[in-house]
N, C-alpha and C positions, 0 to 999 in steps of 0.2 A: 294444521299438521295432522297427518294420518299415520297410524302405526304401520311399520314395515315388518316388525317382528312381534310375535305373540308369545309370551312366557306363560305357560300353563302348569299348574301344580295340582296334585291330588287334594291337598288341603292346606290351610294357612300354616300348619306346622312345618311345611316344607320351605317356607319363606327364607329361613336362615341360610339355606343352601342356594335356593334359586335367585336370591337377591344378588348373588355374585354375577350372574348373567346380566341382570339389570344394571349393575354398576359399570360394567365394561361397555354396554350399549350406551349408557348415559355419557360416559367418558368420551366415547367416539361420536357422540351427537346423532345417534340412530334412534328415530322415534319407535317406541314400543308400548305394549300394553301388558298388564299382568292380571291373570284371573285364576281362581281356584275352581276346578271342575273335576269331578270324580267319575271315572269309567264305571265304577260300581254303584255309587250313590246317586249320581245325576246323569245317567247315560243319555237321556233325551237332550240335556243341555250340551253334552259333549258332541252329540251328533249335530245339533243345530249350529254350534260353533264351527265344527269342522267343515260342514257343508257351505257355510257362508263366509269363511275366512278369506278366500281368494277375492270374492267380490268386494270385501271391505278394504282390500289393498294389502292384506298380510302376504308376505312373500317367504317367510321362514317361521316355523313354529318350533319353540323349545319346550319340551314337555318333560317334567320331572315327576318321578313316581318311585315309591318304595315297595318292598315285599313283592306281591304278585305283579306289580308294575305294568298293568295293561294299558294305561292311559296313552303313552306314545303310539303304540301299535293300533289302538282303536281309532285315534285321530288320523294316523297315516292311511288307514283303510278307507277313509271317507273324504280325503282331500288330495288335490294334485300338488299341494305345496310340500317342499322338503320338510321333514320332521327330524329334529335332533332330540334324542332321548337322553335324559340325565338319570341314571340309576341312583337312588337315594338310599343311604345306609340306614335302614330301619331295623332289620333283623339279619341274621346270618352274615354279618359284616358287609351287607349290600350285594353279596354274590347272587342272591335270589333275584333281586331287581335287575342286576346286570344281565343275567341269563334270560330273564323274561323279555327284556328290551332287545337284546342283540339277536335272539333266535326267532326272527320273524319268518313267516311263510313266504314262499316265492311270490313276487309281485307286490309285496307290501314292505318296502325297505324302510328302516329307521336308522339314520346315522346315530351312532352311540358313542358318547364320551365316557371317561372313567367315572368311577363311583364318586359322587358328590362334586363332580368337576363341572359345575354350572358355568364357571368363568370360561372354560374352554368351549362350552356350548355357545356362549355369547360371541366368542372370537370366531368360531366356525360359522355362525350365522352371518357375521359381518363379511367374512370371506366369500360366502355364497352370494350375498348381495353385491359384493364388489366386482363380481365377474362382468357386470354390465355398467359399472359406475367408476370412472377414473378417480373421482374425489375420495370415494371409500377405499379404492385400491391404494391411493397415496397414504391414507391414514393407516392402513394395515402395514404397508412397507415401513412407515415411520415407527409404528408400534414394535415391529420385529427388530428394527435397527436399534431401538432403545433397549430391548432385551439383550441383544448382542453386546452393546456398550456396557451394560450393567455387569455382565459376566467378565468382560475384559478388565473392568475396573476392580471387580472382586479378586481376580487372579493377581493383579498388580499388588493389591493390598495383602494378599496371602504371601506374596514373595517377601514382604517386609517382616513377617512374623518369625521370631527367633526361637529355636529349640536347640538344645545341646547337640543332638545328633542329626539335625536337619541339614541336608546338603543343598 
């Protein structure tokens, strides 16, 4: 089994956030890898990873970073693979990381999810992979139907809650 998705984080301290992407990929049975690489501390390793990822079979990269958050953009600059950036709340409520990731120069796009939203990054990675895979498409459809069913059930349960002035 070869990984289709690579989850990259600036340091192990980001694992608490980034493992949410790993959990949804694992739940949906999508092979993935996880590595810590730093755009500032190990730039040569980031470059080697980015340049070799496609040949290794990686088809989507999820890169999480906080503060200056250059990791997703640096990777995107060196690979043809779609990169999903996860801004991590480290300082300034994560706004600094969000702006660093979302404001990429022309020609170097990085899809960006919300602050600390690694689970959404994992779901987006699966949706990207599913464009050419019916089995993955079926998994995503089932996943989204389950989300809908949960809300319908929640609404039914809320209708049973009694308050003096609830109509």
